N, CA, C and O atoms as a MOPAC input file, in Angstrom:
PM7 MOZYME 1SCF
protein

 N     38.06100 1    81.22400 1    36.89300 1
 C     39.00100 1    81.15400 1    37.97100 1
 C     40.38500 1    81.48000 1    37.41800 1
 O     40.81700 1    80.88600 1    36.43100 1
 N     41.08100 1    82.42500 1    38.05200 1
 C     42.44900 1    82.74700 1    37.66800 1
 C     43.38000 1    81.68900 1    38.22300 1
 O     43.11000 1    81.09600 1    39.26700 1
 N     44.46400 1    81.45700 1    37.52900 1
 C     45.44700 1    80.50100 1    38.02800 1
 C     46.84100 1    81.02000 1    37.73900 1
 O     47.07300 1    81.69100 1    36.73400 1
 N     47.75300 1    80.70700 1    38.62000 1
 C     49.16400 1    80.99300 1    38.41600 1
 C     49.77400 1    79.73900 1    37.82700 1
 O     49.41900 1    78.63200 1    38.23200 1
 N     50.67600 1    79.88900 1    36.88700 1
 C     51.30100 1    78.70500 1    36.31300 1
 C     52.80000 1    78.91100 1    36.23800 1
 O     53.27100 1    80.00400 1    35.92500 1
 N     53.54200 1    77.86300 1    36.52600 1
 C     54.99100 1    77.89100 1    36.42800 1
 C     55.41500 1    76.52400 1    35.93400 1
 O     54.99100 1    75.50200 1    36.47300 1
 N     56.25100 1    76.50500 1    34.91200 1
 C     56.74300 1    75.23300 1    34.40400 1
 C     58.26000 1    75.28400 1    34.37800 1
 O     58.84600 1    76.23800 1    33.86600 1
 N     58.88500 1    74.27700 1    34.91900 1
 C     60.33500 1    74.16800 1    34.90400 1
 C     60.69700 1    72.69800 1    34.97000 1
 O     59.82000 1    71.83600 1    35.03400 1
 N     61.97000 1    72.41700 1    34.95600 1
 C     62.42100 1    71.05000 1    35.10400 1
 C     62.12300 1    70.49700 1    36.48700 1
 O     62.04100 1    69.28200 1    36.66400 1
 N     61.96200 1    71.36500 1    37.45700 1
 C     61.72400 1    70.92200 1    38.83100 1
 C     60.25900 1    70.67600 1    39.12000 1
 O     59.91000 1    69.81600 1    39.92800 1
 N     59.41000 1    71.43100 1    38.46100 1
 C     58.03000 1    71.43200 1    38.89500 1
 C     57.15500 1    72.02800 1    37.81200 1
 O     57.54300 1    73.01100 1    37.18000 1
 N     56.00800 1    71.46900 1    37.58800 1
 C     55.04300 1    72.04600 1    36.65600 1
 C     53.69600 1    72.02700 1    37.36000 1
 O     53.17200 1    70.95900 1    37.67500 1
 N     53.13200 1    73.20900 1    37.60700 1
 C     51.88500 1    73.25500 1    38.35300 1
 C     50.97400 1    74.34900 1    37.84400 1
 O     51.40800 1    75.27400 1    37.15700 1
 N     49.73500 1    74.23500 1    38.18200 1
 C     48.75400 1    75.29000 1    37.99300 1
 C     48.05600 1    75.42300 1    39.33100 1
 O     47.31900 1    74.52800 1    39.74500 1
 N     48.28600 1    76.53200 1    40.00300 1
 C     47.80000 1    76.71600 1    41.36500 1
 C     46.60800 1    77.65900 1    41.37200 1
 O     46.76100 1    78.83000 1    41.02500 1
 N     45.42800 1    77.19000 1    41.75500 1
 C     44.28300 1    78.07600 1    41.83300 1
 C     44.52000 1    79.19400 1    42.83400 1
 O     45.05700 1    78.96000 1    43.91600 1
 N     44.12600 1    80.39800 1    42.47800 1
 C     44.28200 1    81.54100 1    43.37400 1
 C     43.18200 1    81.54400 1    44.43500 1
 O     43.39300 1    82.04100 1    45.54100 1
 N     42.02000 1    81.00000 1    44.11100 1
 C     40.90100 1    80.98800 1    45.05000 1
 C     41.15200 1    79.94700 1    46.14000 1
 O     41.65000 1    78.85600 1    45.86500 1
 N     40.80600 1    80.29000 1    47.36400 1
 C     40.97800 1    79.37000 1    48.48700 1
 C     39.87500 1    78.31500 1    48.48200 1
 O     38.79100 1    78.53800 1    47.94400 1
 N     40.16600 1    77.15900 1    49.09100 1
 C     39.15300 1    76.12800 1    49.23200 1
 C     38.08400 1    76.61500 1    50.20200 1
 O     38.35700 1    77.44100 1    51.07400 1
 N     36.87700 1    76.10600 1    50.04900 1
 C     35.78700 1    76.53400 1    50.91700 1
 C     35.95800 1    76.01700 1    52.33700 1
 O     35.56100 1    76.69300 1    53.28600 1
 N     36.53700 1    74.84300 1    52.50200 1
 C     36.77700 1    74.32000 1    53.84100 1
 C     38.06400 1    73.50700 1    53.82500 1
 O     38.41800 1    72.91700 1    52.80400 1
 N     38.77000 1    73.47400 1    54.96400 1
 C     40.03000 1    72.73100 1    55.00700 1
 C     39.77900 1    71.22100 1    54.95500 1
 O     38.70000 1    70.74900 1    55.31300 1
 N     40.78600 1    70.47600 1    54.50700 1
 C     40.64400 1    69.01800 1    54.50700 1
 C     40.47000 1    68.49900 1    55.93200 1
 O     41.01500 1    69.07000 1    56.87600 1
 N     39.72500 1    67.43700 1    56.08000 1
 C     39.43900 1    66.87700 1    57.39700 1
 C     40.62200 1    66.04800 1    57.90300 1
 O     41.13600 1    65.18100 1    57.19600 1
 N     41.04600 1    66.33200 1    59.14500 1
 C     42.12800 1    65.55700 1    59.76000 1
 C     41.75600 1    64.08600 1    59.81100 1
 O     40.61800 1    63.72600 1    60.11400 1
 N     42.73300 1    63.24600 1    59.51000 1
 C     42.51700 1    61.80100 1    59.53200 1
 C     41.97700 1    61.24500 1    58.23300 1
 O     41.98300 1    60.03200 1    58.02600 1
 N     41.51000 1    62.11600 1    57.35500 1
 C     40.97000 1    61.66000 1    56.06900 1
 C     42.10300 1    61.37100 1    55.09100 1
 O     43.19000 1    61.94000 1    55.19300 1
 N     41.83400 1    60.48300 1    54.14800 1
 C     42.80200 1    60.15400 1    53.11700 1
 C     42.50600 1    60.97800 1    51.87500 1
 O     41.36800 1    61.02900 1    51.40900 1
 N     43.53300 1    61.62000 1    51.34400 1
 C     43.41800 1    62.43000 1    50.13900 1
 C     44.44800 1    61.97300 1    49.12100 1
 O     45.38100 1    61.23700 1    49.44200 1
 N     44.26300 1    62.42100 1    47.89400 1
 C     45.17000 1    62.10400 1    46.80300 1
 C     45.74300 1    63.41600 1    46.27800 1
 O     45.02600 1    64.41100 1    46.16600 1
 N     47.03500 1    63.41500 1    45.95700 1
 C     47.64900 1    64.59600 1    45.34900 1
 C     47.05000 1    64.79200 1    43.96300 1
 O     47.08200 1    63.88800 1    43.12700 1
 N     46.49700 1    65.99300 1    43.72600 1
 C     45.88400 1    66.28900 1    42.44100 1
 C     46.90400 1    66.45400 1    41.32400 1
 O     46.64500 1    66.10200 1    40.17400 1
 N     48.07600 1    66.99900 1    41.68000 1
 C     49.16800 1    67.16700 1    40.72800 1
 C     50.47800 1    66.98700 1    41.47000 1
 O     50.51000 1    67.04800 1    42.69900 1
 N     51.55300 1    66.76500 1    40.74000 1
 C     52.87000 1    66.67000 1    41.37400 1
 C     53.22600 1    68.03700 1    41.94500 1
 O     52.95600 1    69.06700 1    41.32600 1
 N     53.83300 1    68.04100 1    43.12900 1
 C     54.16800 1    69.30800 1    43.76300 1
 C     55.30900 1    69.11300 1    44.74200 1
 O     55.55200 1    68.00100 1    45.21100 1
 N     56.00700 1    70.19400 1    45.05100 1
 C     57.06600 1    70.18300 1    46.05700 1
 C     56.43100 1    70.38100 1    47.42400 1
 O     55.70800 1    71.35200 1    47.64800 1
 N     56.70500 1    69.45900 1    48.33400 1
 C     56.16100 1    69.50000 1    49.69400 1
 C     57.32100 1    69.61700 1    50.67200 1
 O     58.41000 1    69.10100 1    50.41900 1
 N     57.08400 1    70.29700 1    51.79200 1
 C     58.16000 1    70.56300 1    52.75900 1
 C     57.83100 1    70.02300 1    54.14000 1
 O     56.67600 1    70.02800 1    54.56800 1
 N     58.87100 1    69.55400 1    54.83400 1
 C     58.68800 1    69.05400 1    56.20400 1
 C     58.37300 1    70.18200 1    57.17200 1
 O     57.64700 1    69.98200 1    58.14600 1
 N     58.91200 1    71.35900 1    56.91500 1
 C     58.72900 1    72.50800 1    57.79600 1
 C     57.65500 1    73.44300 1    57.21800 1
 O     57.70700 1    73.81200 1    56.04500 1
 N     56.69800 1    73.81100 1    58.04800 1
 C     55.60200 1    74.67700 1    57.59200 1
 C     56.10200 1    76.02600 1    57.09100 1
 O     55.56500 1    76.55800 1    56.11900 1
 N     57.11700 1    76.58700 1    57.73600 1
 C     57.65500 1    77.88000 1    57.29800 1
 C     58.23700 1    77.79700 1    55.88600 1
 O     58.08900 1    78.73000 1    55.09800 1
 N     58.90200 1    76.67500 1    55.56500 1
 C     59.42900 1    76.49200 1    54.20800 1
 C     58.29200 1    76.40200 1    53.19200 1
 O     58.36800 1    76.99800 1    52.11700 1
 N     57.24400 1    75.66300 1    53.53000 1
 C     56.09600 1    75.54000 1    52.62100 1
 C     55.40200 1    76.88300 1    52.44100 1
 O     54.96400 1    77.21100 1    51.33800 1
 N     55.29900 1    77.65600 1    53.50500 1
 C     54.68600 1    78.98200 1    53.42000 1
 C     55.51300 1    79.89600 1    52.51200 1
 O     54.96400 1    80.63700 1    51.69600 1
 N     56.83100 1    79.83500 1    52.66100 1
 C     57.72000 1    80.65200 1    51.81400 1
 C     57.60600 1    80.21900 1    50.35300 1
 O     57.56200 1    81.06200 1    49.45700 1
 N     57.55900 1    78.91600 1    50.11200 1
 C     57.41000 1    78.39400 1    48.75500 1
 C     56.12700 1    78.91800 1    48.11600 1
 O     56.13200 1    79.35800 1    46.96600 1
 N     55.03200 1    78.86800 1    48.86700 1
 C     53.74700 1    79.34000 1    48.35700 1
 C     53.77400 1    80.83600 1    48.08100 1
 O     53.25900 1    81.28400 1    47.05600 1
 N     54.36500 1    81.61400 1    48.98000 1
 C     54.45900 1    83.06500 1    48.77000 1
 C     55.29700 1    83.39400 1    47.54200 1
 O     54.93000 1    84.27200 1    46.76100 1
 N     56.41700 1    82.70200 1    47.36200 1
 C     57.25800 1    82.94500 1    46.18800 1
 C     56.55000 1    82.52900 1    44.89800 1
 O     56.71000 1    83.16900 1    43.85900 1
 N     55.77800 1    81.46600 1    44.97600 1
 C     55.02900 1    81.00700 1    43.80300 1
 C     54.02900 1    82.05700 1    43.32900 1
 O     53.78000 1    82.19600 1    42.13200 1
 N     53.46500 1    82.78700 1    44.27100 1
 C     52.45100 1    83.79400 1    43.93400 1
 C     53.05200 1    85.10400 1    43.42500 1
 O     52.31800 1    86.00200 1    43.01300 1
 N     54.38400 1    85.21900 1    43.45200 1
 C     55.03700 1    86.42900 1    42.94100 1
 C     55.42200 1    86.22100 1    41.48300 1
 O     55.26400 1    85.13000 1    40.93700 1
 N     55.92300 1    87.27200 1    40.86600 1
 C     56.42500 1    87.17000 1    39.49500 1
 C     57.91900 1    86.89400 1    39.46700 1
 O     58.54100 1    86.99600 1    38.41000 1
 N     58.50700 1    86.54700 1    40.60400 1
 C     59.94900 1    86.32800 1    40.69000 1
 C     60.25800 1    84.83200 1    40.55700 1
 O     60.54300 1    84.15200 1    41.54300 1
 N     60.19700 1    84.34300 1    39.32700 1
 C     60.43500 1    82.92600 1    39.07600 1
 C     61.83200 1    82.48400 1    39.48700 1
 O     62.01100 1    81.36200 1    39.96100 1
 N     62.81900 1    83.34800 1    39.31100 1
 C     64.18700 1    83.00100 1    39.67100 1
 C     64.31900 1    82.74700 1    41.17300 1
 O     64.95300 1    81.77500 1    41.58300 1
 N     63.73100 1    83.60400 1    41.98400 1
 C     63.76900 1    83.41500 1    43.44000 1
 C     63.06100 1    82.11400 1    43.82400 1
 O     63.53800 1    81.36700 1    44.67900 1
 N     61.93500 1    81.85600 1    43.19200 1
 C     61.18400 1    80.62800 1    43.45900 1
 C     62.03700 1    79.40200 1    43.12200 1
 O     62.15100 1    78.48200 1    43.93100 1
 N     62.62700 1    79.39000 1    41.93700 1
 C     63.43000 1    78.24000 1    41.51400 1
 C     64.65500 1    78.04400 1    42.40800 1
 O     65.00900 1    76.91100 1    42.73300 1
 N     65.29400 1    79.12700 1    42.80200 1
 C     66.44700 1    79.02200 1    43.71200 1
 C     66.03800 1    78.43000 1    45.05800 1
 O     66.74100 1    77.58700 1    45.61600 1
 N     64.90200 1    78.87600 1    45.56800 1
 C     64.41100 1    78.37200 1    46.84600 1
 C     64.11400 1    76.87400 1    46.74000 1
 O     64.53500 1    76.09300 1    47.59200 1
 N     63.38600 1    76.47800 1    45.68900 1
 C     63.02000 1    75.06900 1    45.50600 1
 C     64.27500 1    74.21300 1    45.35600 1
 O     64.39600 1    73.17100 1    46.00100 1
 N     65.19300 1    74.63700 1    44.52300 1
 C     66.42800 1    73.86100 1    44.32300 1
 C     67.19000 1    73.67800 1    45.63200 1
 O     67.65600 1    72.57900 1    45.93500 1
 N     67.31500 1    74.75400 1    46.40500 1
 C     68.07600 1    74.64900 1    47.65600 1
 C     67.38800 1    73.71200 1    48.64400 1
 O     68.05800 1    72.93800 1    49.32700 1
 N     66.06900 1    73.77300 1    48.72600 1
 C     65.34100 1    72.92000 1    49.67400 1
 C     65.31700 1    71.45700 1    49.22200 1
 O     65.37300 1    70.55100 1    50.05300 1
 N     65.23500 1    71.22700 1    47.91500 1
 C     65.27800 1    69.85800 1    47.40800 1
 C     66.66500 1    69.24800 1    47.63000 1
 O     66.77900 1    68.06800 1    47.96100 1
 N     67.71100 1    70.04500 1    47.44800 1
 C     69.06900 1    69.51900 1    47.59200 1
 C     69.40300 1    69.15200 1    49.03600 1
 O     70.22000 1    68.26100 1    49.27000 1
 N     68.78700 1    69.82000 1    50.00200 1
 C     69.04700 1    69.51000 1    51.41600 1
 C     68.08000 1    68.46500 1    51.96900 1
 O     68.28500 1    67.94800 1    53.06700 1
 N     67.03100 1    68.15500 1    51.21400 1
 C     66.02900 1    67.20600 1    51.68200 1
 C     64.96000 1    67.84200 1    52.55000 1
 O     64.08700 1    67.14300 1    53.06400 1
 N     65.01300 1    69.17000 1    52.72300 1
 C     63.98900 1    69.86300 1    53.52100 1
 C     62.63900 1    69.81700 1    52.82100 1
 O     61.59400 1    69.85300 1    53.47100 1
 N     62.66300 1    69.73900 1    51.49700 1
 C     61.45100 1    69.59700 1    50.69600 1
 C     61.67000 1    68.44200 1    49.72200 1
 O     62.79900 1    68.13400 1    49.34300 1
 N     60.57500 1    67.81900 1    49.33100 1
 C     60.62700 1    66.69400 1    48.39700 1
 C     59.52500 1    66.85100 1    47.36600 1
 O     58.55600 1    67.57800 1    47.58500 1
 N     59.67400 1    66.18300 1    46.26800 1
 C     58.63800 1    66.18300 1    45.24100 1
 C     57.67700 1    65.03400 1    45.52700 1
 O     58.09300 1    63.89100 1    45.71300 1
 N     56.39500 1    65.35400 1    45.55800 1
 C     55.35400 1    64.35300 1    45.76100 1
 C     54.60000 1    64.24000 1    44.43900 1
 O     54.10900 1    65.23600 1    43.90800 1
 N     54.51400 1    63.03900 1    43.92100 1
 C     53.92900 1    62.82200 1    42.59900 1
 C     52.40200 1    62.82300 1    42.63200 1
 O     51.78300 1    62.52500 1    43.65400 1
 N     51.81500 1    63.16500 1    41.49100 1
 C     50.36000 1    63.13700 1    41.32600 1
 C     49.85600 1    61.72800 1    41.61700 1
 O     50.47800 1    60.73600 1    41.23600 1
 N     48.72100 1    61.66200 1    42.29700 1
 C     48.11400 1    60.38600 1    42.61200 1
 C     48.61200 1    59.75800 1    43.90000 1
 O     48.07400 1    58.74300 1    44.34100 1
 N     49.64600 1    60.35300 1    44.51600 1
 C     50.18000 1    59.81600 1    45.77300 1
 C     49.14200 1    60.02200 1    46.87800 1
 O     48.59200 1    61.11300 1    47.03200 1
 N     48.88900 1    58.98700 1    47.62600 1
 C     47.89100 1    59.01800 1    48.69000 1
 C     48.51600 1    59.38300 1    50.02600 1
 O     49.67100 1    59.05300 1    50.29600 1
 N     47.74200 1    60.06700 1    50.86000 1
 C     48.23300 1    60.39800 1    52.18300 1
 C     47.10500 1    60.74100 1    53.13600 1
 O     45.96000 1    60.93400 1    52.72600 1
 N     47.44500 1    60.81500 1    54.41400 1
 C     46.48700 1    61.12100 1    55.47400 1
 C     46.74900 1    62.52800 1    56.00300 1
 O     47.89500 1    62.89700 1    56.26300 1
 N     45.68900 1    63.30600 1    56.16000 1
 C     45.81200 1    64.66100 1    56.68800 1
 C     46.08700 1    64.59400 1    58.18000 1
 O     45.35000 1    63.95500 1    58.93200 1
 N     47.16700 1    65.26800 1    58.60600 1
 C     47.52200 1    65.30000 1    60.02600 1
 C     47.32000 1    66.66600 1    60.65500 1
 O     47.10300 1    66.75700 1    61.86400 1
 N     47.38600 1    67.74600 1    59.85400 1
 C     47.26600 1    69.08500 1    60.41400 1
 C     46.86600 1    70.05400 1    59.31000 1
 O     47.08000 1    69.78800 1    58.12700 1
 N     46.28700 1    71.17600 1    59.70600 1
 C     45.91400 1    72.24900 1    58.78200 1
 C     46.36300 1    73.58700 1    59.35500 1
 O     46.34600 1    73.80100 1    60.56800 1
 N     46.76000 1    74.46900 1    58.46800 1
 C     47.06000 1    75.85900 1    58.82500 1
 C     46.16300 1    76.70400 1    57.92600 1
 O     46.59100 1    77.18000 1    56.87500 1
 N     44.93700 1    76.87900 1    58.34500 1
 C     43.89500 1    77.47400 1    57.51400 1
 C     44.26200 1    78.86900 1    57.01700 1
 O     44.03300 1    79.18100 1    55.84800 1
 N     44.82100 1    79.70600 1    57.87200 1
 C     45.11100 1    81.08800 1    57.46600 1
 C     46.19800 1    81.17200 1    56.40500 1
 O     46.18500 1    82.08300 1    55.57800 1
 N     47.14200 1    80.23000 1    56.41800 1
 C     48.19000 1    80.23800 1    55.39600 1
 C     47.80500 1    79.40700 1    54.18100 1
 O     48.49000 1    79.46000 1    53.16000 1
 N     46.72000 1    78.63900 1    54.27000 1
 C     46.27400 1    77.81600 1    53.14200 1
 C     47.07100 1    76.54000 1    52.96900 1
 O     47.11200 1    75.97400 1    51.87600 1
 N     47.70900 1    76.08000 1    54.04500 1
 C     48.54500 1    74.87900 1    53.97700 1
 C     47.91100 1    73.73300 1    54.75000 1
 O     47.15200 1    73.94200 1    55.69700 1
 N     48.23600 1    72.52700 1    54.32700 1
 C     47.81900 1    71.32800 1    55.04400 1
 C     49.01200 1    70.38300 1    55.11800 1
 O     49.86100 1    70.38000 1    54.22700 1
 N     49.07600 1    69.59700 1    56.16100 1
 C     50.17200 1    68.65000 1    56.32600 1
 C     49.62800 1    67.24600 1    56.06700 1
 O     48.79200 1    66.73900 1    56.81500 1
 N     50.11600 1    66.63900 1    55.00400 1
 C     49.66200 1    65.32200 1    54.59200 1
 C     50.81900 1    64.33300 1    54.74800 1
 O     51.93700 1    64.58800 1    54.30000 1
 N     50.52800 1    63.20500 1    55.39100 1
 C     51.55000 1    62.17300 1    55.56100 1
 C     51.36600 1    61.15000 1    54.45400 1
 O     50.41000 1    60.37400 1    54.46400 1
 N     52.30100 1    61.15300 1    53.48300 1
 C     52.19400 1    60.18600 1    52.39400 1
 C     52.24900 1    58.75900 1    52.91500 1
 O     52.95900 1    58.46000 1    53.87600 1
 N     51.50200 1    57.89900 1    52.27900 1
 C     51.47800 1    56.48900 1    52.66400 1
 C     52.90700 1    55.94300 1    52.67000 1
 O     53.65200 1    56.11200 1    51.70500 1
 N     53.27700 1    55.28800 1    53.77000 1
 C     54.60100 1    54.69800 1    53.90500 1
 C     55.65100 1    55.62100 1    54.48800 1
 O     56.77900 1    55.19200 1    54.73300 1
 N     55.31000 1    56.87400 1    54.71500 1
 C     56.26900 1    57.84300 1    55.25800 1
 C     55.94600 1    58.13000 1    56.73100 1
 O     54.77400 1    58.14500 1    57.10500 1
 N     56.96900 1    58.36000 1    57.57600 1
 C     56.71100 1    58.58800 1    58.99700 1
 C     56.27900 1    60.00600 1    59.34800 1
 O     55.69700 1    60.22200 1    60.41100 1
 N     56.55100 1    60.98100 1    58.47600 1
 C     56.26100 1    62.37900 1    58.78800 1
 C     55.32700 1    62.98600 1    57.74800 1
 O     55.31000 1    62.57300 1    56.58900 1
 N     54.55400 1    63.97100 1    58.18400 1
 C     53.69600 1    64.67400 1    57.23400 1
 C     54.50200 1    65.76300 1    56.52000 1
 O     55.53500 1    66.21700 1    57.01000 1
 N     54.01000 1    66.16200 1    55.36800 1
 C     54.62900 1    67.18500 1    54.53300 1
 C     53.63200 1    68.29500 1    54.28500 1
 O     52.46200 1    68.03200 1    54.00800 1
 N     54.08400 1    69.53800 1    54.38200 1
 C     53.20800 1    70.69400 1    54.19000 1
 C     53.08800 1    71.02900 1    52.71300 1
 O     54.08500 1    71.14600 1    52.00200 1
 N     51.84300 1    71.18100 1    52.26600 1
 C     51.54400 1    71.53700 1    50.88000 1
 C     50.37400 1    72.52600 1    50.86900 1
 O     49.63800 1    72.61600 1    51.85200 1
 N     50.19300 1    73.26400 1    49.77500 1
 C     48.98600 1    74.09300 1    49.65300 1
 C     47.74100 1    73.20300 1    49.59400 1
 O     47.75400 1    72.15500 1    48.94800 1
 N     46.68800 1    73.61400 1    50.25600 1
 C     45.45000 1    72.83000 1    50.28300 1
 C     44.90800 1    72.56100 1    48.88000 1
 O     44.25900 1    71.54100 1    48.64700 1
 N     45.17700 1    73.48000 1    47.94500 1
 C     44.66400 1    73.33800 1    46.58600 1
 C     45.25400 1    72.14000 1    45.84800 1
 O     44.71800 1    71.72600 1    44.82000 1
 N     46.34000 1    71.58100 1    46.35200 1
 C     46.99400 1    70.46400 1    45.67700 1
 C     46.26200 1    69.14900 1    45.88700 1
 O     46.51700 1    68.17200 1    45.18300 1
 N     45.36300 1    69.12200 1    46.84500 1
 C     44.60800 1    67.90100 1    47.12100 1
 C     43.45900 1    67.78100 1    46.14400 1
 O     42.71400 1    68.73400 1    45.91600 1
 N     43.32700 1    66.60800 1    45.57600 1
 C     42.34600 1    66.41300 1    44.52500 1
 C     41.08000 1    65.71200 1    44.96800 1
 O     39.97800 1    66.20600 1    44.72800 1
 N     41.22100 1    64.58900 1    45.59900 1
 C     40.03400 1    63.78900 1    45.87200 1
 C     40.17100 1    63.02500 1    47.17100 1
 O     41.26900 1    62.64200 1    47.57400 1
 N     39.04000 1    62.81100 1    47.81600 1
 C     38.99200 1    61.95100 1    49.00200 1
 C     38.73300 1    60.52900 1    48.55600 1
 O     38.07800 1    60.28000 1    47.54300 1
 N     39.26000 1    59.60800 1    49.33300 1
 C     38.94700 1    58.19700 1    49.06700 1
 C     38.35600 1    57.60700 1    50.30200 1
 O     38.01200 1    56.42500 1    50.31700 1

């Protein structure tokens, strides 16, 4: 399996290029497989994912920094639990509401590690 990797002070991830076989089930509880930047707005998460898949690390880092500074995106730590509220299968994103938070956050489906 090929993987894209990016390491910086903001984020360190290894994102599988292959899509999941099926989307996470709504209402199910999942755990973040690795720490990742998650966004309240699906369009921001989609842009983050598209930039991650390019070779333009500078554009990716600028985007992440700007979204983190405004609070539009936040860092979700590995092992954080949440409930699936929505899926965008064609873009490969899922919206997970972290335990204790009122809103779901959009992340790539590949970031989910395990069901509980």
